[in-house]
C-alpha beads as a LAMMPS data file, in Angstrom:
LAMMPS data file: protein, C-alpha beads

316 atoms
315 bonds

1 atom types
1 bond types

-500.0 500.0 xlo xhi
-500.0 500.0 ylo yhi
-500.0 500.0 zlo zhi

Masses

1 110.0

Atoms # bond

1 1 1 198.026 28.259 121.499
2 1 1 201.441 28.633 120.012
3 1 1 202.740 31.637 118.624
4 1 1 203.463 31.444 114.739
5 1 1 206.521 30.717 113.124
6 1 1 208.597 33.685 112.145
7 1 1 208.561 33.925 108.313
8 1 1 212.012 34.014 106.951
9 1 1 213.763 34.882 103.774
10 1 1 217.131 34.049 102.214
11 1 1 218.590 36.916 100.263
12 1 1 221.389 36.147 97.639
13 1 1 222.386 39.399 95.999
14 1 1 225.187 39.703 93.259
15 1 1 227.453 42.144 94.893
16 1 1 229.813 43.181 91.786
17 1 1 228.051 46.907 91.248
18 1 1 227.139 49.534 94.007
19 1 1 224.030 49.742 92.598
20 1 1 223.093 46.074 93.503
21 1 1 224.467 46.572 97.055
22 1 1 221.472 49.310 97.249
23 1 1 219.171 47.071 95.483
24 1 1 219.812 44.487 98.331
25 1 1 219.507 47.100 100.793
26 1 1 216.621 48.153 99.873
27 1 1 215.115 44.640 99.949
28 1 1 216.437 43.842 103.295
29 1 1 215.042 46.972 104.766
30 1 1 211.139 46.112 103.264
31 1 1 211.318 42.829 104.332
32 1 1 212.536 43.554 107.724
33 1 1 210.220 46.331 108.043
34 1 1 207.324 43.843 107.463
35 1 1 208.436 41.292 110.414
36 1 1 210.346 38.839 107.891
37 1 1 213.452 37.805 109.369
38 1 1 216.423 38.610 106.610
39 1 1 219.254 36.301 105.876
40 1 1 221.980 37.233 103.869
41 1 1 224.512 35.011 101.958
42 1 1 228.009 36.055 102.348
43 1 1 230.455 34.137 100.081
44 1 1 233.663 34.685 101.953
45 1 1 235.199 37.253 104.764
46 1 1 236.064 39.737 102.204
47 1 1 232.402 39.999 100.711
48 1 1 231.355 43.638 100.625
49 1 1 228.170 42.412 102.705
50 1 1 229.986 40.904 105.423
51 1 1 230.842 44.536 107.015
52 1 1 228.269 46.367 104.993
53 1 1 226.830 49.056 107.482
54 1 1 223.283 47.604 106.951
55 1 1 223.517 44.195 105.346
56 1 1 225.955 43.454 108.105
57 1 1 223.568 43.679 110.740
58 1 1 221.190 40.454 109.197
59 1 1 221.847 37.292 109.671
60 1 1 224.545 35.767 107.754
61 1 1 224.962 32.693 105.909
62 1 1 227.789 30.750 103.857
63 1 1 226.807 28.896 100.759
64 1 1 226.537 25.570 101.855
65 1 1 223.738 23.102 101.524
66 1 1 221.692 24.142 104.296
67 1 1 221.797 27.544 103.566
68 1 1 218.451 27.720 102.748
69 1 1 217.106 25.458 105.349
70 1 1 213.674 26.710 107.136
71 1 1 213.176 29.663 105.187
72 1 1 210.181 30.470 103.277
73 1 1 211.905 31.335 99.661
74 1 1 215.289 32.431 98.482
75 1 1 215.259 35.712 96.837
76 1 1 217.916 36.417 93.834
77 1 1 218.977 39.618 93.069
78 1 1 221.249 39.250 90.157
79 1 1 221.667 37.974 86.634
80 1 1 221.607 34.171 85.671
81 1 1 224.869 33.005 86.751
82 1 1 223.468 34.246 90.664
83 1 1 220.099 32.672 90.082
84 1 1 221.731 29.156 89.326
85 1 1 223.925 29.132 92.614
86 1 1 221.341 30.194 94.478
87 1 1 218.956 27.536 92.835
88 1 1 221.442 25.116 94.128
89 1 1 220.766 26.014 97.401
90 1 1 216.809 26.294 97.444
91 1 1 216.939 22.568 95.363
92 1 1 218.832 21.065 98.302
93 1 1 216.302 21.893 100.726
94 1 1 213.333 21.934 98.164
95 1 1 212.525 25.426 98.794
96 1 1 211.214 28.094 96.298
97 1 1 213.492 30.633 94.708
98 1 1 212.308 33.925 93.126
99 1 1 215.067 35.714 90.710
100 1 1 214.916 39.805 89.921
101 1 1 217.550 40.615 87.311
102 1 1 220.003 43.208 87.984
103 1 1 222.157 41.753 85.089
104 1 1 222.256 41.893 81.473
105 1 1 219.498 39.282 79.752
106 1 1 218.476 37.484 83.063
107 1 1 216.123 35.025 81.271
108 1 1 215.903 33.166 84.783
109 1 1 214.430 36.445 86.526
110 1 1 210.908 36.614 87.342
111 1 1 210.964 40.516 87.065
112 1 1 213.162 43.331 86.554
113 1 1 214.820 45.775 89.051
114 1 1 212.449 48.365 88.398
115 1 1 210.088 46.128 89.884
116 1 1 211.784 45.152 93.126
117 1 1 209.621 46.830 95.367
118 1 1 206.380 45.653 94.079
119 1 1 208.219 42.061 93.784
120 1 1 209.045 42.731 97.722
121 1 1 205.263 43.628 98.385
122 1 1 204.067 40.589 96.915
123 1 1 206.248 38.258 98.609
124 1 1 204.924 40.012 102.149
125 1 1 201.524 39.591 100.834
126 1 1 202.156 35.822 99.984
127 1 1 200.647 36.958 96.855
128 1 1 202.546 34.365 94.442
129 1 1 202.444 31.208 93.146
130 1 1 205.032 28.343 92.806
131 1 1 205.426 26.381 89.548
132 1 1 207.950 23.173 89.253
133 1 1 210.537 23.318 86.686
134 1 1 212.207 19.915 85.566
135 1 1 215.865 18.969 86.059
136 1 1 218.326 16.741 85.227
137 1 1 220.070 14.079 87.543
138 1 1 223.494 12.846 86.411
139 1 1 225.919 9.796 87.145
140 1 1 229.177 10.036 85.968
141 1 1 230.915 6.197 85.477
142 1 1 234.575 5.085 84.925
143 1 1 235.208 2.647 82.396
144 1 1 234.447 -0.219 84.851
145 1 1 231.230 1.232 85.025
146 1 1 231.929 1.894 88.690
147 1 1 230.090 5.512 89.954
148 1 1 232.718 8.291 90.389
149 1 1 230.021 10.965 90.887
150 1 1 226.724 12.134 90.763
151 1 1 224.909 15.769 90.684
152 1 1 221.905 17.643 89.143
153 1 1 221.152 20.690 86.692
154 1 1 218.431 22.850 86.425
155 1 1 219.567 24.653 82.567
156 1 1 221.825 21.999 81.645
157 1 1 224.742 19.264 81.681
158 1 1 227.551 20.189 79.423
159 1 1 230.198 17.828 78.499
160 1 1 233.304 19.079 77.683
161 1 1 236.918 18.129 76.268
162 1 1 239.881 19.293 78.323
163 1 1 242.000 19.352 75.774
164 1 1 241.545 22.271 73.515
165 1 1 243.983 20.870 70.985
166 1 1 242.193 17.879 69.784
167 1 1 238.333 16.649 69.824
168 1 1 236.549 14.458 72.247
169 1 1 235.898 10.950 70.880
170 1 1 232.181 10.408 72.256
171 1 1 229.339 8.035 71.493
172 1 1 225.711 9.007 71.991
173 1 1 223.147 6.934 73.451
174 1 1 219.582 7.378 73.953
175 1 1 217.414 4.776 75.934
176 1 1 220.361 2.239 76.372
177 1 1 220.975 1.968 72.478
178 1 1 223.802 3.970 70.352
179 1 1 222.911 6.752 68.402
180 1 1 226.140 8.209 66.873
181 1 1 229.876 8.165 67.572
182 1 1 232.254 11.641 66.482
183 1 1 234.663 13.736 67.373
184 1 1 233.497 16.771 69.195
185 1 1 234.184 19.634 71.496
186 1 1 231.608 18.221 73.822
187 1 1 227.573 17.584 74.170
188 1 1 225.205 19.737 75.792
189 1 1 222.316 17.702 77.804
190 1 1 219.581 20.565 78.293
191 1 1 216.165 21.065 80.060
192 1 1 213.472 23.447 78.618
193 1 1 214.423 25.855 81.005
194 1 1 218.045 25.551 79.861
195 1 1 217.402 25.586 76.205
196 1 1 217.718 29.534 75.827
197 1 1 221.206 29.234 77.474
198 1 1 224.063 27.302 76.370
199 1 1 222.419 25.063 73.761
200 1 1 220.526 27.857 72.429
201 1 1 224.248 29.201 71.700
202 1 1 225.356 26.027 70.268
203 1 1 222.596 25.727 67.859
204 1 1 219.777 24.226 69.699
205 1 1 215.913 25.016 69.635
206 1 1 214.375 27.162 72.050
207 1 1 211.484 24.843 74.169
208 1 1 208.535 26.383 76.370
209 1 1 209.157 25.476 79.410
210 1 1 205.634 23.668 80.013
211 1 1 207.083 21.078 77.464
212 1 1 208.784 18.358 79.765
213 1 1 211.481 17.053 77.350
214 1 1 215.261 16.415 77.147
215 1 1 217.316 18.339 74.752
216 1 1 220.665 16.816 73.340
217 1 1 222.971 19.133 71.308
218 1 1 226.454 17.826 70.008
219 1 1 228.921 20.927 70.727
220 1 1 231.211 21.514 67.217
221 1 1 231.030 17.830 66.356
222 1 1 232.727 16.515 63.188
223 1 1 230.490 14.287 61.655
224 1 1 227.203 14.408 59.337
225 1 1 224.786 13.498 61.946
226 1 1 225.087 16.140 64.818
227 1 1 221.555 17.633 64.648
228 1 1 220.037 18.546 68.155
229 1 1 217.647 15.645 69.302
230 1 1 214.529 16.310 71.453
231 1 1 213.762 13.123 73.589
232 1 1 211.122 12.073 76.076
233 1 1 211.434 13.204 79.143
234 1 1 211.208 9.598 80.517
235 1 1 214.289 8.737 78.141
236 1 1 218.101 8.312 79.459
237 1 1 220.968 10.235 77.338
238 1 1 224.197 9.020 78.255
239 1 1 227.615 9.938 76.552
240 1 1 230.713 7.651 76.454
241 1 1 233.911 8.345 75.998
242 1 1 236.936 6.564 74.304
243 1 1 239.659 5.134 76.346
244 1 1 242.147 6.830 74.133
245 1 1 240.704 10.172 73.846
246 1 1 241.332 13.498 76.181
247 1 1 239.593 13.698 79.628
248 1 1 236.758 15.632 80.156
249 1 1 234.391 17.558 82.349
250 1 1 230.791 17.414 83.033
251 1 1 229.895 20.837 84.270
252 1 1 226.226 21.503 85.787
253 1 1 224.776 25.013 85.210
254 1 1 228.204 26.325 84.931
255 1 1 229.014 26.331 88.456
256 1 1 229.455 22.574 89.453
257 1 1 231.661 19.767 87.815
258 1 1 232.349 16.375 87.769
259 1 1 235.912 14.836 86.320
260 1 1 235.434 12.510 83.297
261 1 1 238.726 10.200 82.559
262 1 1 238.977 8.679 79.434
263 1 1 236.639 5.829 79.025
264 1 1 234.161 7.102 81.295
265 1 1 230.313 7.792 80.641
266 1 1 227.454 10.431 81.968
267 1 1 223.999 8.855 82.410
268 1 1 221.253 11.667 82.571
269 1 1 217.936 11.492 83.384
270 1 1 214.919 13.547 84.450
271 1 1 215.751 14.837 87.762
272 1 1 213.837 13.150 90.927
273 1 1 213.326 17.084 92.416
274 1 1 212.136 19.868 90.385
275 1 1 213.294 23.471 91.025
276 1 1 210.176 25.147 92.928
277 1 1 210.080 28.503 90.700
278 1 1 208.168 31.520 91.962
279 1 1 205.674 33.431 89.735
280 1 1 204.365 36.815 90.305
281 1 1 202.240 37.419 87.296
282 1 1 200.832 35.244 84.288
283 1 1 203.036 36.446 81.275
284 1 1 203.315 33.922 78.785
285 1 1 206.799 32.770 77.874
286 1 1 206.630 34.135 74.476
287 1 1 206.549 37.515 76.062
288 1 1 209.878 36.999 77.970
289 1 1 211.410 35.409 74.720
290 1 1 210.620 38.650 72.719
291 1 1 211.606 40.773 75.767
292 1 1 215.044 39.217 76.571
293 1 1 216.149 38.538 72.995
294 1 1 214.965 41.581 71.595
295 1 1 213.424 40.290 68.848
296 1 1 211.820 42.134 66.103
297 1 1 207.865 42.048 66.118
298 1 1 207.099 45.207 63.986
299 1 1 204.121 44.653 61.694
300 1 1 202.354 42.276 64.060
301 1 1 198.368 42.433 63.959
302 1 1 197.319 40.023 66.038
303 1 1 194.858 37.475 65.702
304 1 1 191.707 38.231 62.732
305 1 1 188.713 39.367 64.105
306 1 1 185.546 38.814 62.757
307 1 1 183.750 41.581 61.218
308 1 1 180.926 42.051 63.295
309 1 1 183.692 42.586 66.155
310 1 1 185.702 45.087 64.416
311 1 1 182.472 47.117 63.563
312 1 1 181.031 46.657 66.850
313 1 1 177.905 45.271 65.853
314 1 1 176.662 42.392 67.939
315 1 1 175.685 38.798 66.080
316 1 1 171.925 37.606 65.859

Bonds

1 1 1 2
2 1 2 3
3 1 3 4
4 1 4 5
5 1 5 6
6 1 6 7
7 1 7 8
8 1 8 9
9 1 9 10
10 1 10 11
11 1 11 12
12 1 12 13
13 1 13 14
14 1 14 15
15 1 15 16
16 1 16 17
17 1 17 18
18 1 18 19
19 1 19 20
20 1 20 21
21 1 21 22
22 1 22 23
23 1 23 24
24 1 24 25
25 1 25 26
26 1 26 27
27 1 27 28
28 1 28 29
29 1 29 30
30 1 30 31
31 1 31 32
32 1 32 33
33 1 33 34
34 1 34 35
35 1 35 36
36 1 36 37
37 1 37 38
38 1 38 39
39 1 39 40
40 1 40 41
41 1 41 42
42 1 42 43
43 1 43 44
44 1 44 45
45 1 45 46
46 1 46 47
47 1 47 48
48 1 48 49
49 1 49 50
50 1 50 51
51 1 51 52
52 1 52 53
53 1 53 54
54 1 54 55
55 1 55 56
56 1 56 57
57 1 57 58
58 1 58 59
59 1 59 60
60 1 60 61
61 1 61 62
62 1 62 63
63 1 63 64
64 1 64 65
65 1 65 66
66 1 66 67
67 1 67 68
68 1 68 69
69 1 69 70
70 1 70 71
71 1 71 72
72 1 72 73
73 1 73 74
74 1 74 75
75 1 75 76
76 1 76 77
77 1 77 78
78 1 78 79
79 1 79 80
80 1 80 81
81 1 81 82
82 1 82 83
83 1 83 84
84 1 84 85
85 1 85 86
86 1 86 87
87 1 87 88
88 1 88 89
89 1 89 90
90 1 90 91
91 1 91 92
92 1 92 93
93 1 93 94
94 1 94 95
95 1 95 96
96 1 96 97
97 1 97 98
98 1 98 99
99 1 99 100
100 1 100 101
101 1 101 102
102 1 102 103
103 1 103 104
104 1 104 105
105 1 105 106
106 1 106 107
107 1 107 108
108 1 108 109
109 1 109 110
110 1 110 111
111 1 111 112
112 1 112 113
113 1 113 114
114 1 114 115
115 1 115 116
116 1 116 117
117 1 117 118
118 1 118 119
119 1 119 120
120 1 120 121
121 1 121 122
122 1 122 123
123 1 123 124
124 1 124 125
125 1 125 126
126 1 126 127
127 1 127 128
128 1 128 129
129 1 129 130
130 1 130 131
131 1 131 132
132 1 132 133
133 1 133 134
134 1 134 135
135 1 135 136
136 1 136 137
137 1 137 138
138 1 138 139
139 1 139 140
140 1 140 141
141 1 141 142
142 1 142 143
143 1 143 144
144 1 144 145
145 1 145 146
146 1 146 147
147 1 147 148
148 1 148 149
149 1 149 150
150 1 150 151
151 1 151 152
152 1 152 153
153 1 153 154
154 1 154 155
155 1 155 156
156 1 156 157
157 1 157 158
158 1 158 159
159 1 159 160
160 1 160 161
161 1 161 162
162 1 162 163
163 1 163 164
164 1 164 165
165 1 165 166
166 1 166 167
167 1 167 168
168 1 168 169
169 1 169 170
170 1 170 171
171 1 171 172
172 1 172 173
173 1 173 174
174 1 174 175
175 1 175 176
176 1 176 177
177 1 177 178
178 1 178 179
179 1 179 180
180 1 180 181
181 1 181 182
182 1 182 183
183 1 183 184
184 1 184 185
185 1 185 186
186 1 186 187
187 1 187 188
188 1 188 189
189 1 189 190
190 1 190 191
191 1 191 192
192 1 192 193
193 1 193 194
194 1 194 195
195 1 195 196
196 1 196 197
197 1 197 198
198 1 198 199
199 1 199 200
200 1 200 201
201 1 201 202
202 1 202 203
203 1 203 204
204 1 204 205
205 1 205 206
206 1 206 207
207 1 207 208
208 1 208 209
209 1 209 210
210 1 210 211
211 1 211 212
212 1 212 213
213 1 213 214
214 1 214 215
215 1 215 216
216 1 216 217
217 1 217 218
218 1 218 219
219 1 219 220
220 1 220 221
221 1 221 222
222 1 222 223
223 1 223 224
224 1 224 225
225 1 225 226
226 1 226 227
227 1 227 228
228 1 228 229
229 1 229 230
230 1 230 231
231 1 231 232
232 1 232 233
233 1 233 234
234 1 234 235
235 1 235 236
236 1 236 237
237 1 237 238
238 1 238 239
239 1 239 240
240 1 240 241
241 1 241 242
242 1 242 243
243 1 243 244
244 1 244 245
245 1 245 246
246 1 246 247
247 1 247 248
248 1 248 249
249 1 249 250
250 1 250 251
251 1 251 252
252 1 252 253
253 1 253 254
254 1 254 255
255 1 255 256
256 1 256 257
257 1 257 258
258 1 258 259
259 1 259 260
260 1 260 261
261 1 261 262
262 1 262 263
263 1 263 264
264 1 264 265
265 1 265 266
266 1 266 267
267 1 267 268
268 1 268 269
269 1 269 270
270 1 270 271
271 1 271 272
272 1 272 273
273 1 273 274
274 1 274 275
275 1 275 276
276 1 276 277
277 1 277 278
278 1 278 279
279 1 279 280
280 1 280 281
281 1 281 282
282 1 282 283
283 1 283 284
284 1 284 285
285 1 285 286
286 1 286 287
287 1 287 288
288 1 288 289
289 1 289 290
290 1 290 291
291 1 291 292
292 1 292 293
293 1 293 294
294 1 294 295
295 1 295 296
296 1 296 297
297 1 297 298
298 1 298 299
299 1 299 300
300 1 300 301
301 1 301 302
302 1 302 303
303 1 303 304
304 1 304 305
305 1 305 306
306 1 306 307
307 1 307 308
308 1 308 309
309 1 309 310
310 1 310 311
311 1 311 312
312 1 312 313
313 1 313 314
314 1 314 315
315 1 315 316
């Protein structure tokens, strides 16, 4: 009988503050003491982790496409930016990702920093579940419709004008039919997960993550019809730029980008591979929304209860 395969976790910490390093040390030591191999992501030679007296002793990997290959999950300690970079590596090899927020809002994180020890315990005991989060695939084509790049996004694809002194002349298309042409700073195409990020700041609605849909938000468009659109997850969305307009870029999750020369188009559809999202509890998205955005709920009384239940008597 062969020995069981050793469990391993890829630790992706944000290293901008000393307190973050201390959290990474605690996480690595707790996992290691439980017999789980720890791999630590190191971005460069001058990364503070590379020569750290504790973290420097663990297996170090660099941010390549196969950085997470062979691990059980990717554990992220940081804010949303760190999570999105880690999700790219987890998505590449179809592995789960768990975020613990060490940043400010941390909408993508499952728990906050004060629950780190409990989160590690849950990982050690395999006491977690995995949900799929919808993603987007995109293809960029030049003015001859020749493919010049492709990529994917968890939050959004942001089509952005590179000429800040003018506008991007674009045409929005849904299901291979034109919807509207306008000058704009750009167009955001978002998943429900990304609806609380850039798309929300640009005036888009919040979509519950359980909803499968594609959100389209024109960004500072100069036209009468520039309202956000929520379309079917089976739809295709495209944005074409005119041949005499400014060059643009398609930015995926704020950390990857593709060039869009004048006359090109970007085609976006539901991603063929979701992000596998680690969940540690069953709290509803509503609670997360209220907590992260500090929404006022003073005066809420909750659902109405029957008189019988209020006075403690039983019916019948």
